[in-house]
C-alpha positions as CSV (number, residue, x, y, z in Angstrom):
1,M,0.5,3.9,14.4
2,T,-2.1,2.7,11.9
3,T,-2.0,-0.5,9.9
4,V,-2.4,-0.2,6.1
5,W,-2.4,-2.8,3.4
6,L,-1.1,-2.8,-0.1
7,V,-3.9,-2.0,-2.5
8,D,-2.2,-0.8,-5.7
9,R,1.2,-0.9,-7.4
10,Q,1.9,1.4,-10.4
11,F,5.1,1.5,-12.5
12,D,6.0,4.6,-14.5
13,S,8.3,5.1,-17.5
14,K,11.1,6.6,-15.3
15,G,11.7,3.4,-13.3
16,L,9.7,4.4,-10.3
17,V,7.1,2.3,-8.5
18,R,4.2,3.9,-6.6
19,L,2.9,1.7,-3.9
20,T,-0.5,2.6,-2.4
21,Y,-1.5,1.2,1.0
22,A,-4.9,1.8,2.6
23,T,-6.7,1.1,5.8
24,E,-9.2,-1.8,5.7
25,D,-12.1,0.6,5.5
26,G,-10.5,2.2,2.4
27,E,-11.0,5.7,3.8
28,R,-7.3,6.5,4.4
29,M,-4.2,5.9,2.3
30,H,-0.5,6.1,2.3
31,T,1.7,6.2,-0.8
32,K,5.4,5.3,-1.1
33,E,7.6,5.7,-4.2
34,L,10.7,3.8,-4.8
35,A,13.0,2.9,-7.6
36,E,12.0,-0.2,-9.5
37,Q,15.5,-1.6,-9.0
38,R,14.9,-1.6,-5.2
39,L,12.2,-4.2,-5.7
40,V,14.9,-6.5,-6.9
41,T,17.8,-5.6,-4.7
42,G,16.0,-4.3,-1.5
43,D,13.7,-5.9,1.0
44,G,10.8,-6.1,-1.5
45,V,7.2,-5.0,-0.9
46,T,5.3,-6.1,2.2
47,A,1.6,-6.9,2.3
48,G,1.1,-4.2,5.0
49,R,2.8,-1.5,7.0
50,E,2.5,0.4,10.2
51,V,2.5,4.2,9.5
52,E,2.1,7.3,11.6
53,E,-1.4,8.8,11.5
54,N,0.0,12.0,10.1
55,A,1.4,10.1,7.1
56,L,-2.1,9.1,6.0
57,G,-4.2,11.0,3.5
58,E,-7.8,10.7,2.5
59,S,-8.5,8.2,-0.3
60,P,-10.1,9.5,-3.5
61,A,-13.9,9.1,-3.2
62,D,-14.0,6.9,-6.3
63,E,-11.3,4.5,-4.9
64,I,-12.6,4.0,-1.4
65,E,-14.7,0.8,-2.2
66,R,-11.9,-0.7,-4.2
67,F,-9.2,0.1,-1.6
68,A,-11.4,-1.4,1.2
69,T,-11.9,-4.6,-0.8
70,E,-8.2,-5.0,-1.6
71,A,-7.0,-4.1,1.9
72,S,-9.4,-6.5,3.5
73,K,-8.3,-9.2,1.1
74,M,-4.7,-8.6,1.9
75,A,-5.3,-8.5,5.6
76,A,-7.2,-11.9,5.4
77,E,-4.6,-13.6,3.3
78,H,-1.3,-12.2,4.6
79,D,0.7,-11.3,7.6
80,L,1.8,-7.6,7.7
81,D,5.4,-8.4,6.8
82,D,4.7,-11.0,4.1
83,R,6.6,-10.2,0.9
84,V,4.2,-9.7,-2.0
């Protein structure tokens, strides 16, 4: 398992939320889509997650630095299961 941290949250016009989690070095990422309504009625969004290595993809080259900065900040300020 690999620890990843929330680095981006995007809402679309269809009521979906795309959550992007990344490793602290910003090199690898994991995305999760869920219905916007689940943010209200579900468990919410956590600062970090543990994911299988095969669920990780390479981060876009132009996002690695930003993802690393955001992931490191989340790791320093939150526990893995903090709701954010």
